[in-house]
C-alpha positions in Angstrom: 128.6 117.2 143.5 126.4 114.0 143.4 123.6 116.1 142.8 125.5 117.5 139.5 126.6 114.2 138.6 123.0 112.7 138.7 121.7 115.5 136.8 124.6 115.1 134.1 123.7 111.3 134.0 120.1 111.7 133.7 120.4 114.3 130.9 122.8 112.0 129.1 120.4 109.2 129.3 117.6 111.0 128.1 119.1 112.3 125.4 120.1 109.1 124.3 116.2 108.1 124.1 115.9 110.9 121.8 114.1 109.7 118.7 115.2 110.7 115.1 113.1 112.6 113.2 111.0 110.5 110.5 110.8 112.0 106.9 109.2 111.0 103.7 112.2 109.9 101.6 113.0 107.1 99.6 114.3 106.7 96.2 114.7 110.6 94.2 112.6 110.1 91.3 114.3 112.6 88.6 113.4 110.7 85.9 110.7 108.9 84.5 110.7 105.1 85.4 110.7 104.3 81.5 113.6 106.5 80.7 115.9 104.0 81.4 119.3 103.3 83.4 121.7 103.8 80.4 123.0 100.6 80.9 122.9 97.4 77.9 121.5 95.5 80.1 117.8 96.1 78.7 115.1 93.8 77.3 114.7 93.0 73.8 112.5 95.3 71.4 112.5 97.9 74.3 114.0 101.7 73.6 114.9 103.9 76.5 112.2 106.6 76.5 109.7 104.9 74.9 107.1 104.5 77.1 104.2 102.6 75.4 106.8 99.8 74.8 107.9 100.0 78.5 104.5 99.5 79.3 103.6 96.5 77.0 107.0 94.7 78.1 106.0 95.7 82.1 102.2 93.9 81.4 103.8 91.0 80.0 106.2 90.4 82.2 103.5 90.8 84.8 101.3 88.3 82.8 103.8 85.6 81.9 107.1 85.3 84.2 105.6 86.9 87.8 102.1 85.2 87.8 102.1 82.2 90.1 98.9 81.3 89.0 100.0 80.6 85.3 103.4 78.9 86.5 101.6 76.6 88.3 98.4 75.6 86.1 
């Protein structure tokens, strides 16, 4: 009886230590990033689906508003 109980306890402890599978996942990219979200809160001058304007707005945002060097100098 004691041996059976010890085996069940050992099996339960070992099962609790099992590692979950680590699969590559994350956000599903089923649409191009420049296709837009369909919401009205977009930058002025940008039209959803226009890759060139999306790239230019992304470049401008990176140079002007998200560059700490230009903010401090």
